[in-house]
N, C-alpha and C positions, 0 to 999 in steps of 0.2 A: 576440499569442500564437499559437503553432502548435497544430494539432489533429491527432489521428490516430484512426482507427476502432479501437474496442476489439474485436479478434478478430471473431467471427461475430455480435456483438450488433448491429452497425450504429450503435452510439452513437459520436458524434464527440466525443472527449474531449480536453480541454486537456492539453498535454504535461507540465504540472505540475498536480497535484491537491492537495487540502487534506485532510490527516489531522488530525482534530479532537481526537485523544486528549490533546494537550498543553494544550488549552484547559480552564479550570476553570469550573465552573458558577457560582461565586461572583462571577466577573468579567463579569456579564451585559452591561453597556453596552460594555465593551471588546471582548468577543467579537462582538457584533453589528456593531460598527464594522469589525473586522478582516474578518469574513466579507463584509460589504458591499463593502469595498475589494477583496477577492479576486474577487468577481463582476464588479465594475467593471473589473478587470484582465484578465478573460477566463477565469478559472478556473471550470470548470463541473462538477467532480466533488468531492463532499464525503464523506469516509469517517468512520464512527464504529462503535460496537459497543454492544450492550446491557450488556456487562461494565463499560464505563468509568464510574466513579463511580456504580455501581449504577443505571445508566440515565440519570443526570443529564446526561451528555454528549449523548445523543440529544435530550433535552429542550432543551438550549441551542441545538442545531443547528436543531431545529424552530422555536423562537422566532425565530432569526435569519433563517430562510428564509420567514417569513410574507410572502405577497404576491410571492414570488420563486420559488415551487416550480417553475413551468413553465420557468424559465430554467436549471435545474441538474439534475444526476444525483445521487442519494443512494445510497451504499453503506453497509450495516450488516452486522453479523455475529452469529452465533448458535453455541452449543455449550458455552459456559462458564456454568454455573448457580451463582448465589450460594447458599451454604448458609443455611438458615433461621436459624441462630444467629449469622450474620455473621462467622464465623471465617475465611472464605475462600470459594473457589469450587471446583466439581468439574466434571469433563468429562462432558458428557451429550449425545452425538450420536444421540439416539433420535428416531424419527419423531414420537411423540406430543409430545415436548417442543418440537421445531422447529415443529410445527403450532400449538402454543399460544404460543410465544415471539414469533412474528411479530406477533401482535395487540398485545402490550405495546410492541414497538418502534414500530409504526405510530402507536399512541396518543401515545407520547412525542414522536415526530417530527412529529406533527400533520399526517399525510398518510394517504392511503388506499392507497398503494403505495410500494414502494421499487424503484429501478431495478436494484439489484444486491444479492443476498443471499449472503453468504459463510459457509461453515463456518469457525469461528474456531479453526483448528488442525487436528488430525487425527492419528490413529495407525494403524498397520497392523492393529490389532484392531478398528477401527470397523466397524459394519455398513453398509458403503458403499451397498448396494442400498436399505437402509431410509432412509438420508439422502437419496438421490436420489429415492426415491418421494415423500418429504415435499416436496422442492423442486419436483418436477413438479406435485404437487397445488396448491401455492401459486401456481405459475405459471399453471395452468389457472384458478385462482380470481381472478386479476388482482391478487393482493396483492404479487407480485414480477414483475418483467419478465424478469430473467435471474439466473443463480446460478453460484456457483463456490466456491473454497476459498481460505483464507489459510494458507499452509504453507511451511516451508523444507525439508521432508523429501522427498527424491527418491522414496523408497519409497511415500509417500502420494500424491505428485503423479502418479506413474506409474499408480497404481491408478485415480485419478479421471479421468485423461485418457482412459481406455478408454471412458468413457461420453459419448455425443455431446451430452448436454445441458449439459456443463460449458462455460461461456462465458468465464471469466476466472479467473486465479490471482493472488493477491497474495503476494509473496515478498520476502524481504530480499536486497538486492543493493547492493554498493558496490565501490569500488576495494579496500577492505580486506576485503571479503567477496565474493570472486569465485567462490565455490563453484558458484553456478548456471550459470556459463559452461561447466562441465564437461559437463553433461548436460541439466538441466531447461529452460533457456531455449530450446535448440534443439528439444527435444521439444515445447514449447508452441507455438513458431513453426510447426513442421511440421503441427500439428493446428489451426492458426488459432484459438488460444486467447489472448485478450488478457492481457497481463502488466502488473500494477500493482506497481511496485518501491518498496519502503519502505526506510528506513535509508540513504539515499544519503550522508549525512554521517558514517556509522559512529559514531553517538553523539557527534558533535562533534569526533572525532579529525581529520577532514579539514578542519575549520574552525578549527583552532588550539588545541584543548584539549590539555593536557599528555598525553603518551603514557602509556598504562597497558595492562595486560593486556586482550586482546580476542580472543574466540573461543579458540583454543588457542595464541595467540601472546603472548609476554611483551612488556613495555614496550619493551625494546631492539629487538625485531624490528618492532614497530609504528612506532617512531621511524624506523627505516631505511626502511620501506615508505612512510611519509608523505613522507620526504625524496625517495625515488625518484619519487613522484607529482609533487611540486613541481618537481623537476628536468626532468621530461618535458613540462611544460606549455609551450605556446607563450607567447612573451613578452607580458606585459601582461594575461594572463588570471588573475583572482583564483582561488585554490584552491577556495573554497567554490562559486563559480559553475561551475568545472570539474568539481567532484564531481557536481553535477546533470547536467551535459552528458555526462559519461562514461557514466553509467547510461542516459541517454536515447538515446545513440548506438547501443546494441545494437539490432539490427533487431527483436528480439522484444518490446521494451519499448514499451508504449503510453503510459504516463504515470508520472511520478516523483512519489511522495507526499512533500510537504513537511509538516513538523509545526510551523508557526510558533506561537510563544507571544506574539508582539507584532508590531506593524506593521512594524518594521524587518526582522525575519526574513522576513516575508511579502514585502516589497519586494525583498529579495535573491533569494528563490526565483523571483519573477516576472522579475527582471532576467536571470536565467540563461537565459531563453528569449525574451528581447526583442531580442536583438542577434545578432551573428555567432556561429554554432555551430562546433564542432570540425570541421575538414576530415577527410576519410578518412585522410590521412597523419598528422595530429595525433593522431587517435584511435588509430591503429596504434602510434604512438610510445608512447602511454600504456599500451596493451595490453602492449607488449613490454618495458616498463621494469622489470618484476618477474615472477617466477614466480608464477602464480595458485595460491591455496590451493584445496583440494578437500575434499569431505565425507568425514569419517571415521566418522560415525554415520548411521543411518537410510538407508543406501544401498539 
């Protein structure tokens, strides 16, 4: 497994990390076996959120990491608050809520700190200074080591990048969603902010799922783009492995989040980083195989 420093954090992170959202709390033994195999394979960052399954996802990760906490980095997220009537969640980027929510996350994760605490979304109307004040207080208290945001919105990312405390950004990025290449990835690299890229498989479209509408593209355009991707690959490289490698090849990206539901999917994600990687020329061929899409909203 290869590793890379996550921006200014100093954390040495595996090039593929584990997004736990796809794991379900009911499958306890399977989850623990998958997470144990991930650690044995060299994966050392596990991401979750208080939103997932009403906190049960944090609990399953905490159980699986008992006795292994010192070997890994944990990332969790805050900002989406479940309504009391259970009808859904609401956005709450308020200082008081963030300061309160961390205690629930740490209790469910069975740890006294999290390595990375991310604002789970963001809008241009958020009280950014209030959010950052909460994060700084939590960092001073030792409950979090570093903080950042999880966002796809350039307008939001630009606002938070202004603040020197932001250490990492999680964002969606794949061959079918190349919007971050236009602006945000370069901006984050220039500011030494680590990038955790999710969605490398584009919902399975790059791994063989039937073409369907995605972002603002219809099924026909998606099918054409997937074909262009496959045609640009060097001989012998499986498309699903290439999907991970393409995202990781961007110089701003620290780690690519996989979301394995089973052992086979985990092994494929690890395999993508266990052998020969794309050469610079191969990467450029893929880059140039299709015109990249760009953000039309939240610019």
